[in-house]
C-alpha positions in Angstrom: -25.3 -8.0 2.9 -24.4 -6.8 -0.5 -20.8 -5.9 -0.6 -20.9 -2.7 -2.8 -17.3 -0.9 -1.7 -14.0 -2.2 -2.2 -10.8 -1.0 -0.7 -7.8 -1.1 -2.3 -3.9 -0.6 -1.0 -2.0 1.0 -3.8 2.0 -0.2 -3.6 2.2 -3.9 -4.0 -1.7 -4.0 -5.3 -2.3 -0.8 -7.9 1.4 -1.1 -8.4 3.5 -3.8 -8.5 5.4 -4.7 -5.2 7.9 -2.8 -3.7 9.1 -6.0 -2.6 10.8 -7.1 -6.1 12.7 -3.5 -6.5 13.9 -4.0 -2.5 15.4 -7.9 -3.6 16.8 -6.3 -6.7 19.0 -3.6 -4.7 19.9 -6.3 -2.1 21.9 -8.4 -5.0 23.1 -5.6 -6.4 24.6 -5.0 -2.7 25.6 -8.2 -1.9 22.9 -8.4 0.9 20.9 -11.1 2.4 17.7 -11.4 0.6 15.0 -9.9 2.1 16.8 -8.0 4.6 15.3 -4.5 3.7 12.2 -6.5 4.6 13.8 -7.8 7.9 15.1 -3.9 9.1 11.3 -2.6 8.4 10.1 -5.5 11.0 12.2 -4.4 13.6 9.8 -2.3 16.1 7.2 -2.3 13.5 5.0 0.7 15.3 7.9 3.1 15.9 10.8 2.2 13.5 12.1 4.6 10.8 9.4 3.7 8.0 6.8 3.9 10.4 7.7 7.2 11.5 8.2 8.4 8.0 4.9 6.9 7.3 3.2 8.9 9.6 5.5 12.2 8.5 7.2 12.3 12.2 10.7 12.5 10.5 11.5 13.9 7.5 13.5 12.6 4.3 17.0 12.9 6.1 15.4 12.2 9.2 14.7 8.6 8.1 17.9 8.1 5.6 19.8 8.1 8.9 17.6 6.1 11.3 17.3 3.3 8.5 21.3 3.3 8.4 21.7 2.8 12.2 19.0 0.2 11.8 20.6 -1.8 9.3 23.9 -1.6 11.0 22.6 -2.8 13.7 21.6 -6.0 11.6 25.4 -6.3 10.2 25.1 -4.3 7.0 25.4 -1.0 5.7 21.9 0.8 3.6 21.1 4.0 3.6 17.5 4.9 4.0 17.7 7.3 0.8 19.2 4.1 -1.1 15.7 1.8 -0.6 13.4 5.0 -1.0 15.1 5.7 -4.5 13.7 2.4 -5.8 10.6 2.0 -4.0 8.0 3.3 -6.6 6.3 0.3 -8.4 5.0 0.0 -11.8 1.1 0.7 -12.2 -0.7 -2.8 -12.9 -2.9 -2.2 -16.1 -5.3 -4.7 -15.0 -5.7 -3.4 -11.7 -6.7 0.0 -13.6 -9.3 -1.9 -15.7 -10.5 -3.4 -12.6 -11.1 -0.2 -11.1 -13.0 1.5 -14.3 -15.4 -1.6 -14.5 -16.3 -1.3 -10.8 -16.6 2.1 -11.3 -19.3 1.6 -14.2 -21.1 -0.9 -12.0 -21.5 1.6 -9.3 -19.5 0.1 -6.7 -17.7 2.6 -3.9 -14.0 2.9 -4.4 -11.3 3.7 -1.2 -7.7 3.7 -1.3 -5.8 3.3 1.9 -1.7 3.9 1.7 0.9 3.9 3.7 3.1 6.5 1.9 5.5 9.3 2.7 5.4 13.1 2.8 4.9 14.5 -0.6 8.4 15.8 -2.1 9.9 13.5 0.6 11.4 10.5 -1.6 8.9 7.8 -2.9 5.5 9.4 -2.1 2.7 9.2 -4.0 2.6 12.8 -5.4 5.9 13.7 -7.2 6.6 15.8 -10.3 7.2 14.5 -13.9 5.4 11.9 -15.7 5.2 9.4 -12.7 3.4 12.0 -11.2 0.6 12.2 -14.0 0.4 8.5 -14.3 -0.3 8.3 -10.0 -2.4 10.9 -10.4 -4.6 9.1 -13.1 -4.9 6.5 -11.2 -6.0 7.9 -8.3 -8.9 9.8 -9.0 -10.9 6.8 -10.1 -11.1 6.2 -6.4 -14.2 7.8 -4.4 -11.6 8.5 -1.2 -8.1 8.2 -0.7 -6.7 8.2 2.8 -2.7 8.6 3.0 -0.9 7.7 6.3 1.3 10.8 5.4 -1.4 13.1 5.7 -3.3 11.5 8.5 -0.7 10.6 10.4 -1.4 7.0 11.0 -0.6 3.9 9.1 -2.2 0.5 8.6 -2.0 -2.0 10.4 -3.7 0.8 12.6 -7.4 -0.1 13.0 -8.4 3.7 12.9 -7.3 4.1 9.9 -9.7 1.7 8.2 -12.5 2.8 10.3 -11.5 6.4 8.7 -12.3 4.8 5.5 -15.6 3.2 6.7 -17.0 6.6 8.3 -16.6 8.2 4.8 -18.5 6.1 3.3 -21.0 5.7 6.0 -20.7 1.9 5.5 -20.9 -1.1 8.1 -17.5 -3.2 7.5 -19.7 -6.6 5.9 -20.5 -4.1 2.8 -16.6 -3.7 2.2 -13.9 -5.7 0.4 -10.2 -4.7 1.3 -7.1 -5.8 -0.7 -3.7 -5.5 0.5 -0.6 -7.3 -0.3 0.5 -7.9 3.4 -1.3 -9.9 5.8 -0.3 -8.2 8.9 -2.3 -5.2 7.1 -5.3 -7.8 6.2 -5.7 -8.9 9.6 -7.5 -5.8 11.3 -9.6 -5.2 8.3 -10.7 -8.6 8.8 -11.3 -8.1 12.5 -13.6 -5.1 11.3 -16.0 -7.3 9.4 -14.3 -6.6 5.7 -14.0 -9.7 3.6 -10.0 -9.2 3.3 -8.2 -10.6 0.4 -4.1 -10.8 0.5 -2.9 -10.1 -2.9 -0.1 -12.0 -4.3 -0.5 -11.5 -7.6 -2.8 -9.9 -9.9 -4.7 -13.3 -11.2 -5.0 -14.2 -8.1 -6.3 -11.1 -6.4 -8.6 -10.3 -9.3 -10.1 -14.2 -9.1 -11.0 -13.7 -5.7 -12.4 -10.2 -5.6 -14.9 -11.5 -8.4 -15.8 -14.6 -6.7 -16.4 -12.5 -3.7 -18.4 -9.8 -5.5 -20.1 -12.7 -7.1 -19.3 -11.7 -10.7 -18.0 -14.0 -13.4 -14.2 -14.0 -13.7 -12.6 -12.1 -16.4 -15.0 -9.3 -16.6 -12.1 -7.2 -15.0 
């Protein structure tokens, strides 16, 4: 079956990885490397991060709940400090790839775990950053945000929502995400999943899967 639909994660794929910013914060605070990721791996379906991305708590609730989880692991760190460094930089090559795919007639989707607008580092914020993100988002035919639908990856339902929007079988789709845990349900549904480590690797694999020449995007 021809793969004519490409679905992207946003943070860590279209933008630089937030994990890089997390590591910088950890160094600045004298925390163990990947401590923030360790906190976020505790009770991954109902921890502070998961509830915030489903808009079940607000930024104040996240700040306090994350601090409790960090303290349980032996360190002091507020949730608001993590949110302050969350937003990554937009990757120009990924935007170029979106434009190329669009010109070639591919359907483009975005599934992102994010937080509510106005509540920390959401995708819709004021100022120059908001304009830059908006200019990227309009390239997608469909954007599904966890904070708006109340479901977050890796829940299979959020991927099924995208398939339903396009009325496409999973076999027609390629999915890109920087987290293996989020790639797994996409692959189990029948999509071709690409775990993104960096731009070169991701775009090279995408070209191969689509059967196009490397370097076109």
